[in-house]
Each structure stands twice: as C-alpha cells, then as structure tokens.
C-alpha positions, 0 to 999 in steps of 0.5 A: 500499500505504501508502495502507491502511496508513494507513486500517488506523491510522485506523480503529484510532484513531477511539475514543481517549480517557480519565477523569480519575477514579483507579482503583486498584483490582484489574482486574475480570472483564470485563462482558458488553457492553450498549447502555450499555458500548458507548457509553461505549467511549471511556473504556475500557482496550482501545478495539477488539478483533480480530474475523473479520468486523469487525476483520479487518485489518493480516494477522492470525493466526486464532488470536490475539486482538488488543486496541488501546488509543490514548492521547496520548503526554503528557509526564511520563507513562507507562502502567502495565499490570497483568495476570495471566498468561493461559493460552494459547501466547503473549502480548505486548504492541507499541508502535508508531509513525504508520507502523504499525511496532513501536518495542518489545515486551516477551513473556510470559516477559520479565516478572517476576511482581509476585505467585505465578510466571511460567508462561512461564518454568517449567512448574511455576510457578504463575499470578501477576501482573505490572505493566508500564510503557510509557515515552516515548523509544528503549530504554535500555541496559540497559533497565528490566525489565517496561517496553517504549518509544514510542520516536521517529518519522522527520520530515523525516529528524528521527529524534529526535522523540518518538512523539506516540501511544502505541499498543499492542496487546496479543496473546493467542495459542491462548488457553485458556478465553476470548478472555484466556486465562481472566483479566480483560484488563489494566488500563491507567492513565496516570500521571505518570512517577513513579508519584505521580499519576493523570491518566488512569485507564481504565476496564475494559470489553468492547472492540468494533469501531465499527459501520460498521466492516465497510463501510470495510475488509472488506465493501467486498471481499465481493461483487467480485472487483476491489473497488479500482482496482488492476493486478490481477495483483498475483502474479508469474508464478512463485511467488515465496517472500519475506521481509516486511521492512517497507512499503517494500520490499512496496511495491518487490516488487510494483512489480517484479511490475507492471513485470516485472523486479526493481527494486533494494533500496532503490529506492522509500523506502530500505532501511526494514526497520522492519516495518509493518502492526502488525507483532509483534516476535516474529513474522517471515514470509515470504510469497508471492503467487498469481494465478487468471490463472495457476491456481485452485490451488498447492501449498507444501512445506517441512520442518516446524519442531518448535513448543512443545506448553507455553509454557515449551518455547521459547525456553528449551527444546528447541523450535525456535520457540513457535509457527508458522502458515499463512494464506491472506490478501486484499491490499487488505483485509488480512483472512485468508481462514483459518489453520491453527496449527501443531498442525494441519497434518499432518507426513509421515513425511519430517518435512515439511509439504505444503498446497495452497490452492485453492477448496472445490469444487477442493480434492482429494479426498486433501487430509486429515490422513490422507495429510499433506496440508493444505488452505486456501481462496483465497478465492472473490473474491479474485484474487490470494492472499496466503499467510503463514508465520508463525515466532514467537520462535525458539530460538538453537539454530534457525539456519534461522528466518525470523528469521535471513534478513538484507535482501538475502539470498535466504530459501533461503540461511538456511531452505534445506529449511524454506523453502516451495517453492510450484507452481501444480497441478490437482486431478487431478495431487494426487489421482493422486499416492501420497503428499504429497511425489510429489504436490508433485514432479509439480505441481512438474515441470509 
C-alpha cells in the first residue's frame, strides 16, 4: 500500500517550479488553457487539478475539486495565499509531509477576511477576500491567525526535522458557478518570512494533469480485472466497517484479511494514526471492502446524519455535519467509481439511508429515490469494492461522528445506529422486499 502512496506522491510532484519575478497584482481570472500555457505549467501556482479521468487518485470525493501546489521549503520563507471566498459548501487548505499525511489545515470559517465578510461564518456576510500563510515548523500555541504550518518529518526516529517540501492542497466541495466556486484560483507567492521580499511569485494559469498520467495511474486497471499481482480478494469473508486512521493501520487490516486472523494493533509499523493518502484533516472515514468471490451485490444501511443546507450551518449551527458522502472506489488505483453527496441520498421515514452497490445489470428495480434505496456502481472490472463513508466537520453536539472514534475502539461503540451495516445480497431478495428496511433485514438474514 505504501508503494502506491509513494507513486501517487511522485505523480503529484512531477511538475514543480516557479518564476523569480515578483507579482503583487490581485489574482486574475484563470485563462483558458492553450498549448503555450500548458507548456508553462511549471510556473503556475497550482500545478495539478483533480480530474475524474486523469487525476482520480488518493481516494477522492467526486463532489470536490482539488488543486495541488508543491514548493521547496526554503529557509527563511513563507507561502502567502491570497484568495476570495468561493461559492461552495466547503473549502480548505491542507499541508502534507512526504508520507502523504496532513500536518495542518485551515478551513473556510477560520479565515479572517481582509476585506468584506466571511460567508462561512454568517449567511448574511458579504463575500470578501482573505490572506493566509503557510509557514515552516510545528503548530505553535497559540497559533497565528490565518496560518497553517508545514510541520516536521519523522526520519530515523527524529521527529524534529523540518518538512523539506511544502505540499499544499486546496479543496472546494460542491462549488457553484465553476470548479473554483465562481472566483479566481488563490494566488500563491513565496516570500521572505517577514514579507519584505518575494523570491518566487507564481503565475495564475490553468493547472492540468500532465500527458501520460492516465496510463500510469488509472488506465492500467481499465482493461483488467487483476491489473497488479496482488492477492485478491483483499476483502474479508464477512463485511467489516472500520475507521481509517492511517496507512500503517490500513496495511494491518489488509494483512489480517490475508492471513485470516486479526493482527494486534500497531503490529505493522506502530500505532501511526496520522492519516495518509493525502487525507483531509476535516474529514474522517469509515470504510468497508467487498469481494466478488462472496457476492456481486451488497447492501448498506445506517441512520442518516443531518447536513448543512448552507456553509454557515456547521460546525457553528444546528446541523450534525457540514457534509457527508458515500463513494465506491477501486483499491489499487485509488480512483472513485462513483459518489453520492448527502443531498443525493434518499432517507426513509425512519431517518435511515439504504444503499445498494452492484454492477448496472444487477441493479434492483426498486433501487430508486421513490423507494428510499440509493445505488452506486461497483466498477465493472474491479475484483474488490471499497466503500468510503465520509463525515466532514461535525458539530460539537454530534457525538456519533466518525471523528470521535478513538484508536482501537470498535466503531459501533461510538457511532451506534449511525454506523453503516453491510451485507451481501442478491437482486431478487431486494426486489421482493416491501421497503428499504425490509430489504436490508432480508439480506442480513441470508
């Protein structure tokens, strides 16, 4: 698994560089890409952008667009970020270490405006502008406003080594008007720590994945059911729903599946719960894996949390989560097959959602919004299916959020009825049921 994470990082950093010319002008609208601007991508603030075909890696969410920036962490410098608040459900910045673990983050509602208001704090606030900074080192106490930190790396048990790379990801979820929420992409400037000089001012241009990337990451699995020599199936015989803590823990779970018994916590590389796969600090996940060896269809059911109807609803309002989603993914390439955002998932009269995952030919006829049964495709060539259930920015009163599951604690003890239950099933059993609840009960009883 670490091999594929390393490959992902190498691809993300394949284009990195900047221009030495200072640029203090306000961000300009992003121009349409041309052969010339694509050739100059090394001078862009944002080197890469997520794309469902070209850069669908690191288990992304279909509702989000990600922009990636990477710069050397030069001593005595900081990265200035100038942007406008987009029209979207959510946006944030996350910084990462070379192992793809987040070191720090800053989220929409935490950004003090430099002009105008912050609509992620108050629905009545006028849209405005902000200035933020990425700085070297660990997060201080108290932290500076509008600032995130690059952190340190653990090399040979030395956790005090400065992070040598500023890897930054800008995320926008459920954007309105354009991928970037109807505003220009944020402008990035590498400047001295006090802001008195500008060693590198980067261009504002349209980032695109480099040519050939599909063949390296996604295309390799399109025409094969077993693209790499992995011991499929990777899924356990009985469906399990587990919280994702980090790469070592995910590897422990996979090895446990392969050997047929659970390895002890921390058995692979210690209890590293720092995330990975370029995960988002504001998100927490529970996951489940299914194998075609056990069945070609599975069904999922859980109580549905309430989600924000507008950005300022959570974590400052009454909604339980700012956002949640369900995605089917492929393990090796880390690409999503399809996703459903919270507002797209039908909820029954009991307050539960029910999801069926299958190939299109096996989709039950009653897997419809009218019957309160959602559907996602398995992925026609994938031997295993990875289901990812995301919780974003829980409100303090939502004790059952995924974020509240301590390492080593069974998820059901915290999430209760909000924890998805998973069962293999068949199309006929689901179609014979009178309701979504009865469909799941019949499948679970098989």
